[in-house]
Backbone as CSV, one residue per row, in Angstrom:
resi,resn,N_x,N_y,N_z,CA_x,CA_y,CA_z,C_x,C_y,C_z
1,MET,-23.872,-0.747,-20.068,-22.727,-0.604,-19.166,-23.214,-0.494,-17.727
2,LYS,-22.528,-1.177,-16.814,-22.918,-1.152,-15.419,-22.661,0.224,-14.818
3,ARG,-23.668,0.743,-14.110,-23.550,2.073,-13.510,-22.489,2.084,-12.420
4,GLY,-21.765,3.201,-12.343,-20.781,3.350,-11.280,-21.444,3.630,-9.944
5,ARG,-20.649,3.752,-8.921,-21.145,4.045,-7.580,-20.770,5.467,-7.182
6,PHE,-21.609,6.040,-6.331,-21.461,7.440,-5.920,-21.183,7.481,-4.415
7,ILE,-20.002,7.980,-4.042,-19.585,8.063,-2.640,-19.376,9.530,-2.284
8,THR,-19.932,9.944,-1.154,-19.755,11.329,-0.709,-19.057,11.362,0.637
9,LEU,-18.296,12.428,0.860,-17.621,12.679,2.129,-18.254,13.913,2.753
10,GLU,-18.659,13.784,4.009,-19.335,14.874,4.691,-18.695,15.120,6.050
11,GLY,-19.019,16.278,6.626,-18.530,16.615,7.952,-18.333,18.110,8.095
12,GLY,-18.136,18.540,9.312,-17.949,19.954,9.602,-16.573,20.447,9.190
13,GLU,-16.233,21.620,9.684,-14.963,22.254,9.300,-13.788,21.559,9.992
14,GLY,-12.726,21.335,9.214,-11.485,20.821,9.774,-11.488,19.363,10.192
15,VAL,-12.425,18.561,9.666,-12.498,17.158,10.094,-11.670,16.221,9.229
16,GLY,-11.043,16.730,8.174,-10.120,15.903,7.401,-10.687,15.284,6.143
17,LYS,-11.789,15.806,5.636,-12.361,15.237,4.415,-11.377,15.315,3.245
18,SER,-10.844,16.489,3.025,-9.944,16.680,1.885,-8.690,15.821,2.022
19,THR,-8.181,15.707,3.235,-6.991,14.888,3.472,-7.242,13.439,3.089
20,ASN,-8.436,12.948,3.418,-8.720,11.532,3.229,-9.382,11.208,1.895
21,LEU,-9.774,12.220,1.154,-10.375,11.968,-0.144,-9.378,11.263,-1.070
22,GLU,-8.156,11.722,-1.089,-7.138,11.100,-1.937,-6.858,9.674,-1.481
23,TYR,-6.889,9.452,-0.169,-6.677,8.088,0.343,-7.783,7.163,-0.172
24,LEU,-9.032,7.628,-0.118,-10.154,6.822,-0.602,-10.042,6.587,-2.107
25,ARG,-9.675,7.615,-2.850,-9.508,7.456,-4.297,-8.480,6.372,-4.604
26,ALA,-7.349,6.407,-3.884,-6.299,5.423,-4.113,-6.784,4.011,-3.785
27,LEU,-7.582,3.875,-2.736,-8.134,2.561,-2.392,-8.984,2.014,-3.533
28,LEU,-9.830,2.853,-4.090,-10.714,2.405,-5.165,-9.935,2.072,-6.429
29,VAL,-8.951,2.903,-6.756,-8.128,2.634,-7.935,-7.393,1.310,-7.771
30,ALA,-6.878,1.053,-6.566,-6.175,-0.202,-6.303,-7.090,-1.410,-6.450
31,ARG,-8.379,-1.194,-6.277,-9.356,-2.280,-6.423,-9.909,-2.368,-7.839
32,GLY,-9.344,-1.559,-8.742,-9.666,-1.702,-10.146,-10.757,-0.807,-10.690
33,PHE,-11.163,0.216,-9.918,-12.235,1.089,-10.375,-11.678,2.374,-10.984
34,GLU,-12.383,2.889,-11.983,-12.054,4.190,-12.551,-12.790,5.252,-11.745
35,VAL,-12.075,6.244,-11.243,-12.621,7.159,-10.245,-12.587,8.607,-10.733
36,VAL,-13.683,9.315,-10.493,-13.775,10.749,-10.724,-13.912,11.431,-9.367
37,VAL,-13.068,12.422,-9.099,-13.097,13.153,-7.833,-13.648,14.551,-8.089
38,THR,-14.535,15.002,-7.197,-15.133,16.314,-7.379,-15.472,16.920,-6.023
39,ARG,-16.132,18.098,-6.030,-16.434,18.765,-4.767,-17.677,19.638,-4.908
40,GLU,-18.226,20.003,-3.744,-19.367,20.924,-3.705,-19.128,22.017,-2.676
41,PRO,-19.670,23.223,-2.940,-20.152,23.608,-4.266,-18.997,23.657,-5.253
42,GLY,-19.287,23.328,-6.486,-18.254,23.342,-7.511,-18.333,22.125,-8.403
43,GLY,-17.176,21.737,-8.948,-17.094,20.538,-9.762,-17.162,20.771,-11.250
44,VAL,-17.907,21.798,-11.677,-17.983,22.182,-13.087,-17.857,23.705,-13.143
45,PRO,-17.516,24.277,-14.295,-17.188,25.705,-14.335,-18.219,26.640,-13.717
46,LEU,-19.492,26.519,-14.079,-20.482,27.435,-13.528,-20.623,27.252,-12.023
47,ALA,-20.612,25.999,-11.575,-20.725,25.738,-10.143,-19.517,26.270,-9.379
48,GLU,-18.337,26.251,-10.000,-17.156,26.816,-9.343,-17.290,28.333,-9.216
49,GLN,-17.888,28.975,-10.204,-18.130,30.414,-10.085,-19.104,30.715,-8.957
50,LEU,-20.138,29.886,-8.847,-21.088,30.060,-7.749,-20.419,29.789,-6.406
51,ARG,-19.488,28.848,-6.370,-18.750,28.560,-5.143,-18.020,29.810,-4.647
52,GLU,-17.326,30.482,-5.553,-16.595,31.689,-5.167,-17.538,32.738,-4.601
53,PHE,-18.704,32.874,-5.224,-19.677,33.858,-4.749,-20.220,33.462,-3.381
54,ILE,-20.612,32.201,-3.222,-21.210,31.732,-1.960,-20.221,31.862,-0.810
55,LEU,-18.998,31.408,-1.021,-18.015,31.404,0.068,-17.476,32.790,0.370
56,GLY,-17.569,33.695,-0.589,-16.979,35.004,-0.380,-17.949,36.115,-0.063
57,HIS,-19.244,35.867,-0.175,-20.242,36.919,-0.004,-20.849,36.854,1.396
58,GLN,-20.691,37.917,2.154,-21.125,37.926,3.552,-22.607,38.251,3.741
59,GLY,-23.257,38.805,2.712,-24.607,39.307,2.922,-25.726,38.399,2.462
60,LEU,-25.437,37.149,2.162,-26.470,36.256,1.650,-27.502,35.902,2.707
61,LEU,-28.756,35.994,2.351,-29.811,35.475,3.216,-29.765,33.948,3.187
62,PRO,-30.175,33.285,4.278,-30.126,31.816,4.305,-30.840,31.165,3.128
63,GLU,-32.020,31.690,2.771,-32.772,31.102,1.665,-32.027,31.261,0.347
64,ALA,-31.398,32.419,0.144,-30.619,32.638,-1.072,-29.410,31.708,-1.110
65,GLU,-28.771,31.521,0.035,-27.632,30.617,0.117,-28.043,29.201,-0.275
66,LEU,-29.184,28.747,0.238,-29.667,27.409,-0.076,-29.935,27.261,-1.569
67,LEU,-30.612,28.239,-2.157,-30.956,28.155,-3.570,-29.712,28.207,-4.452
68,LEU,-28.731,28.994,-4.060,-27.484,29.029,-4.825,-26.746,27.690,-4.733
69,MET,-26.781,27.079,-3.559,-26.169,25.754,-3.411,-26.817,24.756,-4.363
70,PHE,-28.130,24.775,-4.417,-28.818,23.834,-5.300,-28.637,24.207,-6.765
71,SER,-28.503,25.495,-7.073,-28.212,25.886,-8.446,-26.884,25.287,-8.891
72,ALA,-25.877,25.411,-8.049,-24.584,24.813,-8.358,-24.702,23.296,-8.448
73,ARG,-25.483,22.702,-7.554,-25.611,21.242,-7.488,-26.281,20.676,-8.735
74,VAL,-27.279,21.361,-9.261,-27.962,20.879,-10.466,-26.983,20.786,-11.634
75,HIS,-26.174,21.821,-11.828,-25.177,21.781,-12.899,-24.146,20.685,-12.642
76,HIS,-23.743,20.548,-11.399,-22.761,19.533,-11.019,-23.269,18.136,-11.355
77,VAL,-24.515,17.857,-10.984,-25.089,16.532,-11.215,-25.253,16.264,-12.704
78,ARG,-25.827,17.209,-13.415,-26.177,16.959,-14.815,-24.975,16.995,-15.748
79,GLU,-23.964,17.785,-15.385,-22.822,17.924,-16.267,-21.654,16.993,-15.913
80,LYS,-21.602,16.538,-14.673,-20.419,15.753,-14.272,-20.770,14.448,-13.575
81,ILE,-21.558,14.511,-12.491,-21.772,13.309,-11.683,-22.557,12.248,-12.445
82,ARG,-23.737,12.605,-12.935,-24.576,11.604,-13.608,-23.900,11.030,-14.857
83,PRO,-23.287,11.864,-15.732,-22.606,11.279,-16.895,-21.489,10.307,-16.509
84,ALA,-20.727,10.647,-15.462,-19.645,9.752,-15.035,-20.206,8.418,-14.548
85,LEU,-21.255,8.466,-13.755,-21.868,7.229,-13.249,-22.397,6.382,-14.393
86,GLU,-23.008,7.028,-15.384,-23.551,6.288,-16.522,-22.451,5.665,-17.373
87,ARG,-21.248,6.254,-17.339,-20.108,5.672,-18.050,-19.486,4.514,-17.279
88,GLY,-19.981,4.248,-16.073,-19.434,3.175,-15.254,-18.331,3.619,-14.322
89,GLN,-18.053,4.920,-14.273,-17.030,5.430,-13.366,-17.608,5.590,-11.959
90,TRP,-16.722,5.551,-10.982,-17.115,5.807,-9.599,-16.812,7.272,-9.287
91,VAL,-17.729,7.913,-8.579,-17.588,9.328,-8.259,-17.428,9.505,-6.758
92,ILE,-16.403,10.253,-6.368,-16.233,10.669,-4.974,-16.416,12.179,-4.923
93,SER,-17.347,12.632,-4.102,-17.577,14.078,-3.979,-17.339,14.549,-2.552
94,ASP,-16.552,15.592,-2.430,-16.349,16.263,-1.152,-17.582,17.142,-0.919
95,ARG,-18.549,16.594,-0.193,-19.862,17.162,0.128,-20.871,16.928,-0.998
96,PHE,-22.131,16.830,-0.562,-23.257,16.758,-1.480,-24.479,17.254,-0.715
97,VAL,-25.648,16.688,-0.977,-26.881,17.269,-0.440,-26.962,17.206,1.089
98,ASP,-26.318,16.241,1.739,-26.340,16.202,3.203,-25.780,17.485,3.795
99,ALA,-24.858,18.119,3.070,-24.285,19.377,3.554,-25.339,20.473,3.640
100,SER,-26.314,20.466,2.747,-27.376,21.473,2.820,-28.261,21.243,4.035
101,TYR,-28.547,19.982,4.340,-29.314,19.690,5.554,-28.547,20.142,6.799
102,ALA,-27.220,20.002,6.765,-26.410,20.360,7.932,-26.189,21.862,8.042
103,TYR,-25.770,22.500,6.948,-25.381,23.912,7.008,-26.569,24.858,6.872
104,GLN,-27.366,24.665,5.833,-28.510,25.565,5.674,-29.683,25.145,6.562
105,GLY,-29.812,23.846,6.818,-30.855,23.374,7.715,-30.478,23.555,9.170
106,GLY,-29.489,22.777,9.627,-29.072,22.871,11.027,-28.445,24.208,11.367
107,GLY,-27.489,24.646,10.552,-26.771,25.877,10.853,-27.611,27.125,10.706
108,ARG,-28.313,27.262,9.589,-29.085,28.483,9.301,-30.516,28.419,9.815
109,GLY,-30.988,27.216,10.133,-32.334,27.105,10.686,-33.443,27.004,9.654
110,ILE,-33.120,26.716,8.391,-34.153,26.530,7.379,-34.869,25.213,7.633
111,ASP,-36.179,25.232,7.548,-36.976,24.022,7.746,-36.527,22.953,6.750
112,ARG,-36.236,21.772,7.265,-35.686,20.730,6.403,-36.663,20.294,5.326
113,SER,-37.966,20.534,5.510,-38.940,20.157,4.487,-38.690,20.913,3.186
114,HIS,-38.188,22.148,3.294,-37.874,22.917,2.089,-36.683,22.305,1.351
115,ILE,-35.699,21.826,2.120,-34.532,21.187,1.522,-34.936,19.865,0.874
116,THR,-35.796,19.112,1.562,-36.273,17.848,1.011,-37.031,18.063,-0.291
117,CYS,-37.826,19.122,-0.350,-38.565,19.438,-1.570,-37.616,19.669,-2.738
118,LEU,-36.562,20.457,-2.513,-35.583,20.708,-3.559,-34.846,19.422,-3.944
119,GLU,-34.505,18.625,-2.952,-33.795,17.376,-3.230,-34.651,16.442,-4.084
120,GLN,-35.908,16.271,-3.710,-36.779,15.357,-4.447,-37.055,15.852,-5.862
121,TRP,-37.175,17.157,-6.009,-37.446,17.727,-7.326,-36.240,17.610,-8.245
122,LEU,-35.056,17.939,-7.719,-33.885,18.095,-8.566,-32.935,16.901,-8.566
123,LEU,-32.969,16.080,-7.498,-31.937,15.046,-7.349,-32.504,13.655,-7.106
124,ALA,-33.755,13.444,-7.460,-34.415,12.182,-7.110,-33.665,10.968,-7.655
125,ASP,-33.010,11.107,-8.804,-32.321,9.965,-9.413,-30.818,9.997,-9.182
126,CYS,-30.370,10.797,-8.237,-28.930,10.895,-7.982,-28.679,11.012,-6.478
127,ARG,-28.694,9.876,-5.817,-28.417,9.841,-4.385,-27.141,9.042,-4.146
128,PRO,-26.364,9.423,-3.139,-25.138,8.671,-2.857,-25.423,7.221,-2.484
129,ASP,-24.542,6.340,-2.923,-24.612,4.943,-2.502,-24.001,4.757,-1.121
130,LEU,-23.029,5.599,-0.794,-22.338,5.542,0.495,-21.889,6.947,0.863
131,THR,-22.123,7.316,2.113,-21.643,8.606,2.626,-20.787,8.349,3.851
132,LEU,-19.569,8.841,3.827,-18.674,8.753,4.977,-18.752,10.076,5.729
133,LEU,-19.265,10.017,6.953,-19.412,11.210,7.780,-18.225,11.312,8.727
134,PHE,-17.361,12.281,8.476,-16.197,12.518,9.336,-16.661,13.399,10.492
135,ASP,-16.636,12.838,11.686,-17.198,13.529,12.845,-16.131,13.728,13.919
136,ALA,-16.049,14.956,14.422,-15.123,15.284,15.507,-15.726,16.434,16.298
137,PRO,-15.330,16.593,17.563,-15.800,17.749,18.314,-15.514,19.049,17.561
138,VAL,-16.421,19.986,17.666,-16.290,21.240,16.929,-14.964,21.929,17.221
139,GLU,-14.574,21.960,18.482,-13.332,22.646,18.854,-12.127,22.018,18.161
140,THR,-12.139,20.683,18.034,-11.045,19.987,17.358,-10.978,20.371,15.892
141,GLY,-12.126,20.373,15.229,-12.165,20.713,13.818,-11.750,22.143,13.544
142,LEU,-12.245,23.073,14.355,-11.901,24.482,14.143,-10.419,24.731,14.388
143,SER,-9.842,24.044,15.363,-8.415,24.190,15.627,-7.600,23.720,14.428
144,ARG,-8.001,22.604,13.843,-7.300,22.100,12.661,-7.469,23.055,11.488
145,ALA,-8.677,23.596,11.333,-8.928,24.526,10.228,-8.059,25.769,10.355
146,ARG,-7.905,26.259,11.587,-7.072,27.451,11.800,-5.616,27.165,11.473
147,GLU,-5.177,25.947,11.734,-3.789,25.587,11.461,-3.477,25.615,9.971
148,ARG,-4.506,25.441,9.127,-4.280,25.489,7.683,-3.947,26.898,7.216
149,GLY,-4.370,27.897,7.989,-4.055,29.276,7.641,-4.981,29.897,6.637
150,GLU,-6.004,29.173,6.173,-6.983,29.715,5.245,-8.368,29.504,5.840
151,SER,-9.296,30.391,5.494,-10.646,30.226,6.024,-11.656,30.786,5.036
152,ASN,-12.877,30.271,5.116,-13.985,30.843,4.365,-15.044,31.269,5.368
153,ARG,-16.129,31.829,4.886,-17.087,32.409,5.834,-17.820,31.355,6.651
154,PHE,-17.835,30.094,6.206,-18.446,29.047,7.022,-17.549,28.699,8.205
155,GLU,-16.249,28.652,7.963,-15.314,28.380,9.052,-15.293,29.519,10.071
156,GLU,-15.645,30.724,9.636,-15.617,31.886,10.522,-16.902,32.050,11.328
157,GLU,-17.890,31.190,11.097,-19.126,31.257,11.865,-18.860,30.924,13.342
158,ALA,-19.779,31.358,14.196,-19.643,31.131,15.636,-19.669,29.640,15.969
159,VAL,-19.110,29.314,17.126,-19.085,27.919,17.574,-20.497,27.359,17.649
160,GLU,-21.464,28.173,18.048,-22.847,27.697,18.153,-23.371,27.233,16.792
161,PHE,-23.011,27.959,15.743,-23.384,27.555,14.387,-22.759,26.199,14.049
162,GLN,-21.474,26.060,14.352,-20.782,24.809,14.053,-21.387,23.642,14.830
163,GLN,-21.806,23.899,16.064,-22.438,22.845,16.864,-23.746,22.397,16.230
164,ARG,-24.524,23.355,15.722,-25.790,22.998,15.073,-25.533,22.183,13.808
165,VAL,-24.498,22.552,13.079,-24.130,21.796,11.881,-23.783,20.364,12.251
166,ARG,-22.957,20.202,13.284,-22.562,18.851,13.690,-23.772,18.033,14.117
167,GLN,-24.647,18.632,14.900,-25.822,17.887,15.361,-26.729,17.499,14.202
168,ALA,-26.847,18.367,13.198,-27.660,18.035,12.040,-27.056,16.871,11.262
169,TYR,-25.736,16.858,11.138,-25.075,15.725,10.492,-25.337,14.426,11.260
170,LEU,-25.210,14.486,12.584,-25.429,13.283,13.389,-26.877,12.818,13.302
171,GLU,-27.786,13.752,13.184,-29.191,13.381,13.009,-29.388,12.654,11.681
172,ARG,-28.758,13.143,10.627,-28.827,12.463,9.333,-28.278,11.040,9.448
173,TRP,-27.172,10.883,10.148,-26.555,9.567,10.334,-27.496,8.618,11.070
174,ARG,-28.138,9.113,12.119,-29.064,8.256,12.874,-30.274,7.865,12.037
175,GLU,-30.673,8.737,11.121,-31.824,8.449,10.262,-31.495,7.467,9.140
176,GLU,-30.261,7.512,8.639,-29.876,6.668,7.511,-28.559,5.940,7.791
177,PRO,-28.538,5.079,8.815,-27.268,4.431,9.179,-26.745,3.459,8.129
178,GLY,-27.619,3.017,7.235,-27.157,2.116,6.186,-26.334,2.823,5.136
179,ARG,-26.755,4.020,4.755,-26.016,4.801,3.755,-24.906,5.627,4.380
180,ILE,-25.209,6.280,5.503,-24.247,7.179,6.139,-23.491,6.414,7.218
181,ARG,-22.187,6.368,7.090,-21.351,5.658,8.060,-20.443,6.671,8.751
182,ARG,-20.524,6.692,10.070,-19.761,7.676,10.842,-18.324,7.219,11.043
183,ILE,-17.397,8.158,10.871,-15.978,7.940,11.118,-15.551,8.860,12.249
184,ASP,-14.868,8.308,13.242,-14.351,9.120,14.342,-13.120,9.864,13.839
185,ALA,-13.327,11.102,13.422,-12.256,11.890,12.808,-11.349,12.551,13.825
186,ALA,-11.654,12.399,15.116,-10.779,12.950,16.151,-9.564,12.063,16.404
187,LEU,-9.594,10.837,15.911,-8.488,9.910,16.106,-7.305,10.277,15.213
188,PRO,-6.110,9.745,15.515,-4.961,9.975,14.632,-5.242,9.469,13.224
189,LEU,-4.579,10.071,12.232,-4.843,9.785,10.833,-4.784,8.295,10.487
190,PRO,-3.795,7.529,10.966,-3.784,6.100,10.600,-5.053,5.375,11.043
191,GLN,-5.594,5.719,12.210,-6.805,5.076,12.689,-8.032,5.548,11.915
192,VAL,-8.022,6.798,11.490,-9.102,7.284,10.628,-9.110,6.503,9.321
193,GLN,-7.923,6.305,8.748,-7.848,5.615,7.471,-8.156,4.130,7.613
194,GLU,-7.889,3.552,8.756,-8.323,2.169,9.005,-9.843,2.077,8.954
195,GLN,-10.521,3.073,9.514,-11.984,3.080,9.474,-12.489,3.206,8.039
196,ILE,-11.850,4.070,7.254,-12.248,4.247,5.858,-12.122,2.931,5.107
197,THR,-11.004,2.250,5.270,-10.773,0.977,4.580,-11.818,-0.056,4.974
198,ARG,-12.095,-0.157,6.268,-13.070,-1.145,6.744,-14.458,-0.857,6.192
199,LEU,-14.879,0.407,6.247,-16.219,0.744,5.784,-16.351,0.568,4.277
200,LEU,-15.291,0.882,3.542,-15.331,0.672,2.093,-15.435,-0.809,1.778
201,ASP,-14.635,-1.631,2.449,-14.682,-3.070,2.189,-16.045,-3.648,2.554
202,GLU,-16.664,-3.151,3.621,-18.004,-3.602,3.983,-19.007,-3.244,2.891
203,ALA,-18.883,-2.045,2.362,-19.800,-1.611,1.304,-19.596,-2.454,0.044
204,LEU,-18.347,-2.682,-0.326,-18.068,-3.478,-1.519,-18.632,-4.891,-1.387
205,ALA,-18.533,-5.459,-0.199,-19.085,-6.803,0.023,-20.614,-6.779,-0.093
206,THR,-21.230,-5.734,0.429,-22.689,-5.609,0.348,-23.155,-5.472,-1.091
207,TRP,-22.380,-4.726,-1.886,-22.744,-4.490,-3.285,-22.418,-5.676,-4.192
208,ASN,-21.724,-6.704,-3.654,-21.403,-7.920,-4.408,-20.654,-7.604,-5.714
209,LEU,-19.638,-6.782,-5.602,-18.871,-6.399,-6.793,-17.705,-7.363,-7.015
């Protein structure tokens, strides 16, 4: 059976990933693909329990936070993502390993070599085929996040933390422009979704599906 494709959505707080995930899913379904939607941290029962702990616990050291993220990610990959791909399904995940480079690397200041070591050890055979990076000024994203009326401890971090996260994401994009495609998430929703459609169609043409 032909392996499915793995698409991830990345970006800082309030950039519209969750809003546009359903739009992307609908695009793929309309093109005839069977789609599995998931998120990080989370996606499977144990990882969802770790998600609650990570997002709700204020006293985590950066290194502990990173290791818990990867603990959740290992279960997510082995129990949900990899089996779905092997069945020929397409997987869309709200965040994946790029988020660790951005949040624990850029935001927390952990040396990226440590993150790379964990990635190569645990995820060498499970890398996204396409990553859509939703990028907007930090102030814009935080304003949108506040309008939702809910927050987690990452959204409550200082603006300086959010700026480091954004810069780390942009650095990842500059390093891997073929896989990571930047979307201007500060634009109105119809224009954001036009970008999603264009980038997806470009990827599909490249993959010769």
